[in-house]
C-alpha positions, 0 to 999 in steps of 0.5 A: 500500500505504501511502497514497492518492496523487492527482496533479491537473493543471489550471493547476498540478500538485499532489500529495495524500497521503491528501487532504492537499496536499503541494505545488503547482507554482506555489509549491513552490520557496518551500517547497523552497528554504527547506527545503534551502538554510539548512541548507547555509548552516549546515553546515561540510561538504556532501559526504554528504547524507541526505533522509528523506521527500521522495519527490517528488524536489523537495528532491533537486532543490535539493540537486543544485544544490550541486556539492560534494555527493558522495553523497545517500541518500534514504529514503522509505517508499513506493515508489509515490511515488518511482516516480511521481516518476521516471515521471510526465512532469510531475512528472519535469519539475518535479524535473528528473529528480533521481533519475537523478543517479548520486550518489543512493542510494534506500532504501525503508524506515521512517526510524526503523528505518533510522536505528536499523539504519544507525548506522555511516553519518554525514552532513553535512546531513540534511533531514527532510521528513515529512508532518505528524504526524497519526497515531502512525506519523508521530508517532514520526518527531518524537519524542526517540527519533528525534532522538537517532538523528538526532544519532548520524547527524549529523557534527560541524559538520553541520546538520539541518532538520525541516519543522515545520508552521505556526507560525501555525496550529499554533503549539503543534505547531511549538514542540513540535517545537523543544522536542523537538529541544532535549530530544534534545540539539540547539541549534536555530534555528527559522525560517519562510517564506510559501508561499501554498498553505500560508500561514506554514510553519515549519522548525527548523534544528538542530546539535549545537553552538551556532551563529548563524543563517546569514546568507549563502547558498552561491553557487547558480544560479537560486534563485527565492525566497531571497537573503541578505536574505530568508534573514535575515528567515526567522529573525524571528518576529512576535509571533503566531508567537513562542516559547511553552511547548510539550510534548516529544513522546516515543515513549511519549507522542505529544503532537504527534498529540493536538495535531494532532487537537485542531487538526483538531477546532477547524477542523472 
């Protein structure tokens, strides 16, 4: 009802939404370890976790490595994606049956609407794993309005992370997301990781109070990509990805969608 979903299986398992690659099983561990474990290292508590997007269950798999997590709410718009993640044998093996864990509460809703309606709920860690803002429906999830609602949902001492496209191939878009979070009242620590299927990929770590970049991962078994030395390097930007002036994305002026369209035209 919402998007075209394609799974391919050859030498590796891949998921595409509306023709855009979401993950490749050969290197998705890099993306998802980088998404999940830095905010866990930055947050003061970890009992109550919110995942917005991430219907494939792969970020959820990484969250479940943290034994002190007591409750996880995952909000994804499309029930067809989460059903696939629970029932497709190969994808279920990849996410290690994450949706079966009794700590997981699954919600199918628009994330902005849900945050606006559920204001009594607060979280220690929030992971935002939406597709890139290539239309206005997605673009609204990257606006100051959305991040203001996020701030209300984040507990004191909590940490949030936003997947933020490539700081190399979409540099203005990446720094626009950072600028938008800061305009909404957050302190930020941008970082990036190399994921071969996507290239250099960016994230923005955010808290409601000033904080240093995390330097030590929590003790978690079986990580394939991250260690403390690698974690420190994630926050170092080479010159061609370093901070530039970028516009703020607002609900009534979705500059991020226009930046995405301009980039697509340039690459066409």
